[in-house]
C-alpha positions in Angstrom: -53.4 -14.0 -18.4 -56.8 -15.0 -19.7 -56.5 -18.3 -17.7 -55.8 -16.2 -14.5 -58.8 -14.0 -15.1 -61.1 -17.0 -15.7 -59.7 -18.7 -12.5 -60.3 -15.5 -10.5 -63.8 -15.3 -11.7 -64.5 -18.9 -10.8 -63.1 -18.4 -7.3 -65.1 -15.1 -6.9 -68.4 -16.8 -7.8 -67.9 -20.0 -5.8 -66.5 -18.5 -2.6 -69.2 -16.0 -1.4 -68.9 -14.4 2.0 -71.6 -15.4 4.5 -74.1 -12.7 5.3 -73.0 -10.4 8.1 -74.7 -10.8 11.5 -76.5 -8.4 13.8 -76.3 -9.0 17.6 -79.6 -8.7 19.5 -78.6 -5.4 21.3 -77.9 -3.8 17.9 -81.3 -4.8 16.3 -83.1 -1.6 17.4 -80.3 0.6 16.0 -80.6 -1.3 12.7 -84.4 -1.0 12.6 -84.1 2.8 13.4 -81.8 3.0 10.3 -84.4 1.5 8.0 -83.7 -2.2 8.3 -86.8 -4.5 8.3 -86.8 -7.7 10.3 -87.9 -10.6 8.0 -89.2 -13.4 10.1 -88.8 -16.6 8.0 -90.4 -19.0 10.5 -93.6 -20.8 9.7 -96.9 -19.6 11.2 -97.0 -22.3 13.9 -93.6 -21.2 15.2 -94.7 -17.5 15.2 -97.9 -18.3 17.2 -95.9 -20.4 19.6 -93.2 -17.9 20.6 -94.8 -14.6 19.4 -94.0 -12.0 16.9 -94.3 -8.2 16.3 -96.6 -6.7 13.7 -93.7 -4.6 12.4 -91.8 -7.7 11.3 -92.4 -9.1 7.8 -93.3 -12.8 7.9 -92.1 -14.5 4.7 -92.0 -18.3 5.3 -88.9 -20.1 4.0 -90.2 -23.6 4.8 -92.8 -25.3 6.9 -93.0 -28.7 8.6 -96.1 -30.8 8.5 -97.4 -33.2 11.3 -95.2 -36.0 10.0 -92.0 -33.9 10.3 -91.6 -33.5 6.5 -90.2 -30.1 5.5 -91.8 -28.3 2.6 -89.9 -25.4 1.1 -91.9 -22.3 0.0 -91.4 -22.3 -3.8 -92.4 -18.6 -3.8 -90.0 -17.4 -1.1 -87.7 -15.4 -3.4 -90.6 -14.0 -5.4 -92.2 -12.8 -2.2 -88.9 -11.2 -1.1 -88.6 -9.5 -4.5 -92.2 -8.2 -4.2 -91.7 -6.9 -0.7 -88.2 -5.5 -1.4 -88.0 -4.6 -5.1 -84.9 -2.5 -4.5 -81.7 -4.5 -4.2 -80.4 -1.9 -1.7 -83.3 -2.7 0.7 -82.1 -3.3 4.2 -83.1 -6.7 5.7 -82.4 -8.6 8.9 -83.2 -12.3 8.3 -84.3 -14.2 11.3 -85.4 -17.8 12.0 -85.9 -19.4 15.4 -82.2 -19.8 16.4 -80.4 -17.7 13.7 -78.5 -20.6 12.2 -79.0 -22.8 9.1 -82.3 -21.4 7.8 -81.4 -17.8 8.2 -78.0 -18.3 6.5 -79.6 -20.3 3.7 -82.3 -17.6 3.1 -79.8 -14.7 3.3 -77.4 -16.5 0.8 -80.3 -17.1 -1.6 -81.5 -13.4 -1.4 -78.0 -12.1 -2.0 -76.9 -14.5 -4.7 -80.1 -15.0 -6.7 -81.8 -11.6 -6.2 -78.6 -9.5 -5.9 -79.5 -7.7 -2.6 -76.5 -6.3 -0.8 -77.9 -5.1 2.6 -78.9 -8.5 4.1 -77.9 -9.4 7.6 -78.7 -12.4 9.8 -79.9 -12.0 13.4 -77.5 -13.8 15.8 -79.4 -16.2 18.0 -82.6 -15.7 15.9 -86.0 -14.7 17.2 -85.6 -16.8 20.3 -82.6 -14.8 21.5 -84.4 -11.5 20.6 -87.5 -12.4 22.5 -85.5 -13.5 25.5 -83.8 -10.1 25.6 -86.9 -8.1 24.6 -90.0 -10.1 25.6 -93.3 -9.2 24.0 -95.7 -7.7 26.6 -99.0 -9.3 25.6 -100.9 -7.1 28.1 -100.0 -4.0 26.1 -101.4 -5.5 22.9 -104.4 -3.2 22.1 -105.9 -5.8 19.7 -106.3 -8.4 22.4 -107.8 -6.0 24.9 -111.5 -6.7 25.6 -113.5 -3.5 25.2 -115.1 -2.6 28.4 -118.8 -1.9 28.4 -119.6 1.4 29.9 -122.0 4.3 30.0 -123.4 5.5 26.6 -121.6 8.7 25.8 -123.3 9.3 22.4 -124.9 12.5 23.7 -121.4 14.0 24.2 -120.7 13.5 20.5 -123.9 14.9 19.0 -125.4 16.9 21.9 -128.7 15.2 21.3 -130.0 12.1 23.1 -131.3 9.9 20.2 -132.5 7.0 22.4 -136.1 6.1 22.8 -137.5 6.9 26.2 -136.0 4.5 28.8 -133.9 2.6 26.2 -130.6 1.3 27.6 -127.6 0.1 25.4 -125.5 -2.8 26.7 
């Protein structure tokens, strides 16, 4: 009987189920229910294809100019810092939703004990294909237009020197 229990424990610890997946159309519903999309791509990939400010960017690995992959040794520590509660809801996403996402989700679940971790099917590429980022709507990239000085509307007093014009 003890041998059976020990064998069952070994099987339970070695055969872990893969993280569940989230399809692209279901992402918004998950985000509305408190999930946070964790973008594990490196900064170059993010700049290349785009990202949303509501996503958490925690890099799993980065590739240098020579094609060498460098793992982020602080990945799990950064996840623990951002999501201290093991019940935190996360959607892990890389560029195509395959190896990197699964590796990251597996590490988060097995090493940190998080239970609400899902992987985005097709990754960020599939998400941005279905829901492109409208760069024209980005208020931070908008150039402020120079217009008439409206400071007198705020204070009611024109504080400019005679004939002074602001550009």
